[in-house]
N, C-alpha and C positions, 0 to 999 in steps of 0.2 A: 911387739906391738911399743908400742911407746908409753913410756912416762915416763908419771901423772911430778914427777918433781920439772921434768924439760916441762912440759905442759898444767901448765897447772891446773882446776878443777872450775876455773872464770879465762883464762885466754881464746875460745870463744863469746864470750856472754856470758854475763848472770847462767847460775842453775837455777830453770823454770823448769817444775811440774802444770804439765797440760794441764791435768784438770782444775788445776787453781785458776790459770789465766781467765782473765776478764775479758774473752776472744765475740767478734764479731761476726763469727762462718765456725764452724766446729772444728776441731785439730784432730788430724789425722795419726799423725806423728808428729818425729822432726828433723828435719836438712838441716844441710851446713851448705850455709849457700858466699857464693865471692858476695861482696859489699859493692853496692853501687852500680850491680850490674842484678838480672835476671835468670841468674845461672843457678842449679842446685848438682851439690858430689852425686852420680852414678853411683849407685855397690855397683852394679858388674859392670862393668866400666871404668873406674876408677875418673870418672874425668866430669868437670861441671861443665854438665849442657845443660843449653835455655831451656826454660820449665815445659815451653809447651813444645817440647822434643815426644814422638811413639814412642813410648815405652820405654822412657827416662822411668826412671826405681830408687828415687829419691826419702822413700821415707824410713826412720828409724824406731824401735818403736821405743827408745831411752834415751832422753840426753847421754849419757856414759855412750852407750853406743854411737848417736853421731859427737862426739868429742875422739872417742879410740876410732870411722873413720878422719875427721880433719888432722888430729894427730896421724894419723898412718897419711894420710895423701904427702903435707911436711915433711914430711920423715924423705917418703920417699924422690918429693920433689925440693929438693935441697933447703927447700925453707927456710925463714928465720924465724925462730916459735916463742920472739920477744916482739914482730915487728912483722904482722901481716893481714891481710883484709879475707879474715875466715870465720866465719858468726852464722853459731846454730840459731832455726828458725824453729816456732812452731808453721806448720802445713794442715793443708786442708788436702782432700781427694776429690774429683769431684768425675765418678761416677760412670757420667759417659760418656764425659771427653777422657777417660783413664788416664790423667795426669795428675800431678802436684798444683795446690792451689796457695800462693804465697800469701796468706793472710795479712799481715804489715808491706806488703808490695815490695821492690826495691831497696834494700837499709843501706842507709844512706852512711857514708863512713868519714867524715864529719855533718856535726849536727848545720 
């Protein structure tokens, strides 16, 4: 399991509470996104997949669960804790298409 000393709470963006965010669409959970892409970390395969991938399971029930997933992925893939392109983002879920929805779209690594 990833250590909070190695991956501080804000390693993948500031902590947020879905119930307190003013979002244009309802959030269904937290996900780990690669900045500048439409890819999310799939909980089953451990791979980053495009948001439209059938069967993608990217939703985490809590910020902490998403943080553990992001830190675990970096540990497994030799990522640098101080320099990476991962962010925890709020996501919705389209039950008709059975897939996650990027509420903020593709998050850019540079403003």
